[in-house]
LODONU-709975 format. One record per residue: residue number from 1; x, y, z of N, C-alpha, C in turn. Coordinates in pm, 1 decimal. Example, Ala and Ser with C-alpha at 12.3 -4.5 7.8 and 13.67 -1.06 7.14 Angstrom:
// residues 2
> fimi:nc1:nc2:nc3:cac1:cac2:cac3:cc1:cc2:cc3
> 1:1319.0:-569.0:780.0:1230.0:-450.0:780.0:1320.0:-330.0:780.0
> 2:1285.0:-225.0:708.0:1367.0:-106.0:714.0:1290.0:3.0:787.0
END
This chain:
// residues 79
> fimi:nc1:nc2:nc3:cac1:cac2:cac3:cc1:cc2:cc3
> 1:-6221.2:8328.5:6430.1:-6260.8:8384.3:6306.6:-6176.5:8517.9:6279.8
> 2:-6150.1:8571.3:6188.0:-6076.4:8684.7:6159.2:-6161.7:8808.7:6181.0
> 3:-6110.0:8913.7:6195.2:-6191.6:9038.9:6225.0:-6273.5:9079.5:6087.5
> 4:-6382.0:9154.1:6091.3:-6449.1:9186.9:5981.0:-6392.5:9291.8:5899.2
> 5:-6409.8:9279.8:5778.5:-6342.2:9381.9:5678.5:-6463.8:9476.8:5656.1
> 6:-6451.9:9602.4:5686.9:-6560.8:9708.8:5664.4:-6534.2:9778.9:5528.0
> 7:-6619.8:9814.9:5449.6:-6600.3:9894.0:5327.9:-6720.4:9985.7:5333.1
> 8:-6680.3:10136.4:5343.8:-6789.4:10216.4:5349.5:-6780.1:10303.2:5219.8
> 9:-6893.9:10322.2:5139.9:-6910.2:10382.7:5029.8:-7010.9:10493.5:5048.8
> 10:-6987.9:10620.3:5021.9:-7084.9:10735.2:5017.5:-7100.1:10790.5:4903.9
> 11:-7229.1:10793.3:4849.5:-7273.7:10862.4:4733.9:-7355.9:10981.4:4754.0
> 12:-7373.3:11074.0:4655.5:-7474.1:11184.5:4687.0:-7588.3:11155.0:4581.2
> 13:-7691.2:11131.0:4628.3:-7820.5:11114.6:4548.5:-7873.3:11249.6:4542.9
> 14:-7955.9:11252.9:4435.2:-8044.0:11370.6:4425.7:-8135.5:11418.6:4530.3
> 15:-8199.2:11333.8:4607.1:-8291.7:11358.8:4719.4:-8227.0:11375.0:4842.9
> 16:-8106.9:11266.9:4874.2:-8052.3:11292.0:4994.6:-7920.4:11219.8:4979.4
> 17:-7826.4:11227.0:5083.7:-7705.3:11145.1:5076.6:-7725.5:11009.0:5115.0
> 18:-7666.5:10918.6:5068.5:-7683.4:10779.0:5091.2:-7563.5:10725.8:5130.0
> 19:-7559.8:10642.5:5237.8:-7426.5:10578.2:5284.9:-7472.6:10436.3:5267.5
> 20:-7383.6:10364.5:5203.2:-7385.3:10217.0:5190.1:-7276.8:10172.2:5260.7
> 21:-7295.2:10072.6:5344.0:-7179.1:9996.0:5429.8:-7202.8:9851.9:5394.8
> 22:-7086.6:9796.9:5371.4:-7067.4:9646.9:5338.1:-6974.4:9591.6:5446.3
> 23:-7025.0:9491.0:5530.3:-6933.5:9427.6:5606.0:-6929.8:9267.4:5556.6
> 24:-6805.0:9224.8:5572.5:-6778.8:9090.5:5529.3:-6729.9:8994.6:5644.2
> 25:-6740.0:8872.1:5647.6:-6682.0:8784.1:5735.6:-6595.5:8691.4:5676.2
> 26:-6477.3:8669.1:5706.0:-6387.1:8563.0:5636.8:-6402.7:8432.6:5705.3
> 27:-6448.9:8341.1:5607.5:-6481.6:8206.7:5674.1:-6369.3:8097.8:5633.6
> 28:-6257.4:8150.5:5585.3:-6141.8:8054.8:5570.2:-6119.6:7958.5:5682.7
> 29:-6119.4:7999.1:5831.5:-6113.7:7913.5:5917.8:-6223.3:7800.5:5931.8
> 30:-6329.2:7852.5:5904.6:-6451.6:7752.5:5910.2:-6420.1:7653.9:5802.8
> 31:-6388.1:7678.9:5671.5:-6368.0:7599.8:5566.4:-6258.0:7499.4:5617.6
> 32:-6160.7:7551.9:5669.9:-6041.0:7470.0:5731.3:-6101.0:7374.4:5805.9
> 33:-6164.6:7421.4:5905.8:-6228.5:7315.6:5997.2:-6298.2:7198.7:5946.3
> 34:-6386.6:7241.3:5829.9:-6480.0:7149.7:5759.0:-6368.8:7050.1:5696.1
> 35:-6258.4:7082.4:5629.7:-6177.8:7004.9:5559.2:-6113.2:6904.2:5650.5
> 36:-6057.8:6966.4:5781.6:-6006.6:6862.3:5865.6:-6095.2:6754.3:5937.0
> 37:-6204.8:6832.3:5984.5:-6302.4:6753.0:6082.1:-6408.0:6662.8:6021.1
> 38:-6453.0:6708.3:5889.0:-6567.7:6644.5:5830.1:-6530.2:6545.9:5731.1
> 39:-6583.6:6431.7:5725.7:-6554.7:6313.7:5636.0:-6580.5:6381.7:5491.2
> 40:-6518.1:6294.7:5387.4:-6524.5:6338.4:5239.1:-6664.8:6318.6:5191.9
> 41:-6746.1:6236.7:5270.7:-6882.7:6215.1:5221.7:-6978.1:6312.2:5262.9
> 42:-6946.2:6406.4:5363.1:-7018.9:6490.2:5427.6:-7075.4:6600.0:5315.0
> 43:-7220.2:6625.7:5320.5:-7267.1:6735.9:5240.1:-7218.9:6868.3:5283.0
> 44:-7228.4:6878.2:5428.3:-7184.9:7012.1:5485.3:-7034.5:7044.4:5437.8
> 45:-6958.0:6955.3:5438.8:-6812.2:6984.4:5393.5:-6811.9:7032.1:5252.3
> 46:-6878.7:6957.1:5164.2:-6874.8:6997.8:5021.1:-6947.0:7136.1:5014.0
> 47:-7038.1:7172.8:5086.1:-7108.8:7300.5:5080.4:-7011.9:7405.7:5124.4
> 48:-6952.8:7398.2:5244.6:-6874.5:7488.4:5301.3:-6745.5:7514.1:5205.9
> 49:-6691.8:7409.0:5142.0:-6565.5:7424.3:5057.8:-6578.6:7492.2:4931.4
> 50:-6729.2:7487.0:4898.3:-6748.5:7575.9:4769.2:-6790.3:7709.5:4791.4
> 51:-6818.9:7751.1:4916.5:-6846.6:7897.4:4962.3:-6710.3:7972.3:4935.3
> 52:-6735.4:8107.7:4915.4:-6641.1:8204.4:4887.1:-6573.3:8231.9:5037.2
> 53:-6449.1:8279.9:5037.9:-6398.2:8307.8:5169.3:-6455.9:8409.7:5246.2
> 54:-6504.1:8525.8:5170.9:-6566.4:8632.0:5232.8:-6718.3:8642.8:5197.7
> 55:-6793.2:8626.1:5317.0:-6943.5:8647.0:5292.6:-6997.9:8763.2:5375.2
> 56:-7086.9:8823.8:5310.6:-7151.7:8949.6:5377.6:-7222.7:8891.3:5512.4
> 57:-7220.0:8977.4:5617.6:-7274.8:8941.3:5758.0:-7405.9:8883.9:5729.0
> 58:-7495.2:8934.3:5638.6:-7624.9:8897.5:5638.4:-7617.7:8756.0:5583.2
> 59:-7543.3:8715.8:5470.4:-7534.0:8600.2:5421.6:-7475.2:8487.2:5511.2
> 60:-7382.2:8518.1:5590.2:-7313.3:8425.1:5693.6:-7427.4:8404.3:5795.4
> 61:-7496.3:8507.7:5847.5:-7605.4:8475.9:5943.7:-7708.3:8372.5:5894.9
> 62:-7745.0:8392.4:5768.9:-7842.3:8327.1:5700.8:-7788.0:8163.8:5685.5
> 63:-7685.6:8160.5:5649.4:-7623.5:8018.4:5605.1:-7576.2:7955.7:5747.3
> 64:-7538.3:8030.8:5834.4:-7493.4:7971.5:5979.7:-7605.5:7864.9:6030.8
> 65:-7722.0:7919.6:6028.7:-7831.5:7859.6:6080.2:-7841.7:7704.2:6001.2
> 66:-7809.9:7719.3:5884.0:-7829.0:7598.3:5779.7:-7725.7:7504.5:5820.9
> 67:-7600.5:7549.3:5827.8:-7482.9:7483.5:5839.9:-7489.9:7395.8:5982.9
> 68:-7535.6:7473.1:6091.0:-7571.2:7404.0:6228.7:-7667.7:7288.5:6225.5
> 69:-7752.1:7322.1:6153.9:-7865.9:7216.1:6129.5:-7809.3:7080.9:6067.2
> 70:-7723.7:7111.6:5941.5:-7652.4:7003.1:5882.6:-7567.3:6932.5:5975.9
> 71:-7475.9:7000.0:6058.8:-7402.0:6944.2:6153.6:-7465.6:6849.6:6240.1
> 72:-7594.2:6878.3:6292.2:-7661.1:6821.1:6385.4:-7714.6:6682.9:6304.3
> 73:-7776.0:6696.6:6168.8:-7831.4:6605.0:6080.5:-7729.3:6495.8:6074.8
> 74:-7606.6:6541.3:6028.7:-7492.2:6435.9:5996.7:-7441.0:6375.9:6121.3
> 75:-7475.9:6414.1:6239.7:-7410.8:6390.2:6378.3:-7271.1:6415.8:6398.9
> 76:-7250.7:6546.7:6351.1:-7095.8:6580.2:6397.0:-7106.6:6682.5:6499.5
> 77:-6994.9:6709.9:6567.3:-6988.2:6794.9:6675.5:-6900.7:6919.8:6632.3
> 78:-6927.3:7027.9:6696.7:-6854.3:7163.5:6663.9:-6703.1:7170.1:6717.1
> 79:-6662.1:7064.1:6788.6:-6519.0:7072.6:6856.3:-6414.6:7044.5:6751.9
END
């Protein structure tokens, strides 16, 4: 996977300074793996190919568990 892209935005609020930090993960290579290694009838393949290329870290972590379970349910390997 490519390195994370980090965007930092600092805003001054009335009560205190607020720092918002957004980190994203590029899943382009995961999508390429799905396109090459999963059959066209795979639900996981379709789900992965519909995803945006950049996901927030939190979104990626939440979805990764589901993707792994689908790999197991569909009988695929991660190789």
